PyMOL commands that place a pseudoatom at each C-alpha (Angstrom):
pseudoatom trace, name=CA, resn=UNK, resi=1, chain=A, elem=C, hetatm=0, pos=[22.600, 132.783, -87.447]
pseudoatom trace, name=CA, resn=UNK, resi=2, chain=A, elem=C, hetatm=0, pos=[25.110, 132.609, -83.935]
pseudoatom trace, name=CA, resn=UNK, resi=3, chain=A, elem=C, hetatm=0, pos=[24.706, 130.002, -81.095]
pseudoatom trace, name=CA, resn=UNK, resi=4, chain=A, elem=C, hetatm=0, pos=[22.006, 129.529, -79.069]
pseudoatom trace, name=CA, resn=UNK, resi=5, chain=A, elem=C, hetatm=0, pos=[22.129, 128.163, -75.615]
pseudoatom trace, name=CA, resn=UNK, resi=6, chain=A, elem=C, hetatm=0, pos=[19.566, 126.821, -73.190]
pseudoatom trace, name=CA, resn=UNK, resi=7, chain=A, elem=C, hetatm=0, pos=[20.321, 125.355, -69.715]
pseudoatom trace, name=CA, resn=UNK, resi=8, chain=A, elem=C, hetatm=0, pos=[17.960, 122.521, -69.291]
pseudoatom trace, name=CA, resn=UNK, resi=9, chain=A, elem=C, hetatm=0, pos=[17.984, 121.830, -65.859]
pseudoatom trace, name=CA, resn=UNK, resi=10, chain=A, elem=C, hetatm=0, pos=[20.796, 122.087, -63.741]
pseudoatom trace, name=CA, resn=UNK, resi=11, chain=A, elem=C, hetatm=0, pos=[20.980, 120.756, -59.616]
pseudoatom trace, name=CA, resn=UNK, resi=12, chain=A, elem=C, hetatm=0, pos=[22.447, 117.772, -57.662]
pseudoatom trace, name=CA, resn=UNK, resi=13, chain=A, elem=C, hetatm=0, pos=[20.550, 115.617, -59.750]
pseudoatom trace, name=CA, resn=UNK, resi=14, chain=A, elem=C, hetatm=0, pos=[21.633, 116.318, -62.997]
pseudoatom trace, name=CA, resn=UNK, resi=15, chain=A, elem=C, hetatm=0, pos=[22.316, 118.588, -65.834]
pseudoatom trace, name=CA, resn=UNK, resi=16, chain=A, elem=C, hetatm=0, pos=[21.795, 119.088, -69.323]
pseudoatom trace, name=CA, resn=UNK, resi=17, chain=A, elem=C, hetatm=0, pos=[22.254, 121.745, -71.568]
pseudoatom trace, name=CA, resn=UNK, resi=18, chain=A, elem=C, hetatm=0, pos=[21.511, 122.199, -75.468]
pseudoatom trace, name=CA, resn=UNK, resi=19, chain=A, elem=C, hetatm=0, pos=[23.917, 123.866, -77.802]
pseudoatom trace, name=CA, resn=UNK, resi=20, chain=A, elem=C, hetatm=0, pos=[22.477, 124.993, -80.868]
pseudoatom trace, name=CA, resn=UNK, resi=21, chain=A, elem=C, hetatm=0, pos=[23.396, 126.689, -83.814]
pseudoatom trace, name=CA, resn=UNK, resi=22, chain=A, elem=C, hetatm=0, pos=[20.389, 126.209, -86.428]
pseudoatom trace, name=CA, resn=UNK, resi=23, chain=A, elem=C, hetatm=0, pos=[22.041, 123.340, -88.191]
pseudoatom trace, name=CA, resn=UNK, resi=24, chain=A, elem=C, hetatm=0, pos=[22.694, 121.404, -85.666]
pseudoatom trace, name=CA, resn=UNK, resi=25, chain=A, elem=C, hetatm=0, pos=[21.847, 120.821, -82.128]
pseudoatom trace, name=CA, resn=UNK, resi=26, chain=A, elem=C, hetatm=0, pos=[24.207, 119.043, -78.941]
pseudoatom trace, name=CA, resn=UNK, resi=27, chain=A, elem=C, hetatm=0, pos=[22.655, 118.328, -75.889]
pseudoatom trace, name=CA, resn=UNK, resi=28, chain=A, elem=C, hetatm=0, pos=[25.072, 118.007, -73.145]
pseudoatom trace, name=CA, resn=UNK, resi=29, chain=A, elem=C, hetatm=0, pos=[24.073, 116.001, -70.088]
pseudoatom trace, name=CA, resn=UNK, resi=30, chain=A, elem=C, hetatm=0, pos=[25.199, 114.067, -66.993]
pseudoatom trace, name=CA, resn=UNK, resi=31, chain=A, elem=C, hetatm=0, pos=[23.199, 112.197, -64.791]
pseudoatom trace, name=CA, resn=UNK, resi=32, chain=A, elem=C, hetatm=0, pos=[19.166, 112.505, -66.153]
pseudoatom trace, name=CA, resn=UNK, resi=33, chain=A, elem=C, hetatm=0, pos=[17.150, 109.660, -67.325]
pseudoatom trace, name=CA, resn=UNK, resi=34, chain=A, elem=C, hetatm=0, pos=[15.970, 109.670, -70.321]
pseudoatom trace, name=CA, resn=UNK, resi=35, chain=A, elem=C, hetatm=0, pos=[12.216, 110.119, -69.452]
pseudoatom trace, name=CA, resn=UNK, resi=36, chain=A, elem=C, hetatm=0, pos=[13.410, 113.283, -67.774]
pseudoatom trace, name=CA, resn=UNK, resi=37, chain=A, elem=C, hetatm=0, pos=[15.631, 114.388, -70.411]
pseudoatom trace, name=CA, resn=UNK, resi=38, chain=A, elem=C, hetatm=0, pos=[12.260, 114.252, -72.685]
pseudoatom trace, name=CA, resn=UNK, resi=39, chain=A, elem=C, hetatm=0, pos=[10.619, 115.854, -70.122]
pseudoatom trace, name=CA, resn=UNK, resi=40, chain=A, elem=C, hetatm=0, pos=[12.894, 118.831, -70.406]
pseudoatom trace, name=CA, resn=UNK, resi=41, chain=A, elem=C, hetatm=0, pos=[13.277, 118.837, -73.966]
pseudoatom trace, name=CA, resn=UNK, resi=42, chain=A, elem=C, hetatm=0, pos=[9.474, 119.244, -74.311]
pseudoatom trace, name=CA, resn=UNK, resi=43, chain=A, elem=C, hetatm=0, pos=[10.187, 122.754, -71.851]
pseudoatom trace, name=CA, resn=UNK, resi=44, chain=A, elem=C, hetatm=0, pos=[12.434, 124.159, -74.831]
pseudoatom trace, name=CA, resn=UNK, resi=45, chain=A, elem=C, hetatm=0, pos=[9.791, 123.122, -77.940]
pseudoatom trace, name=CA, resn=UNK, resi=46, chain=A, elem=C, hetatm=0, pos=[10.957, 125.067, -80.933]
pseudoatom trace, name=CA, resn=UNK, resi=47, chain=A, elem=C, hetatm=0, pos=[14.776, 125.235, -80.067]
pseudoatom trace, name=CA, resn=UNK, resi=48, chain=A, elem=C, hetatm=0, pos=[14.885, 121.077, -80.949]
pseudoatom trace, name=CA, resn=UNK, resi=49, chain=A, elem=C, hetatm=0, pos=[11.754, 120.665, -82.948]
pseudoatom trace, name=CA, resn=UNK, resi=50, chain=A, elem=C, hetatm=0, pos=[13.997, 120.615, -85.954]
pseudoatom trace, name=CA, resn=UNK, resi=51, chain=A, elem=C, hetatm=0, pos=[16.564, 118.350, -84.446]
pseudoatom trace, name=CA, resn=UNK, resi=52, chain=A, elem=C, hetatm=0, pos=[14.008, 115.829, -83.488]
pseudoatom trace, name=CA, resn=UNK, resi=53, chain=A, elem=C, hetatm=0, pos=[12.484, 115.675, -86.687]
pseudoatom trace, name=CA, resn=UNK, resi=54, chain=A, elem=C, hetatm=0, pos=[15.783, 113.941, -87.906]
pseudoatom trace, name=CA, resn=UNK, resi=55, chain=A, elem=C, hetatm=0, pos=[16.217, 111.181, -85.474]
for i in range(1, 55): cmd.bond("trace and resi %d" % i, "trace and resi %d" % (i + 1))
show_as sticks, trace
zoom trace
């Protein structure tokens, strides 16, 4: 499986991007609160579902 990218949000209040390869999901965040990140992750469901199960 190749790399998958998902820009969760980008703007003056913050930026967040997910990079996944099927085994590992990496989130790069700059500026968002934990609450906002949780909301954004909910918007991309299947991309992070397996990663969230291992938290």
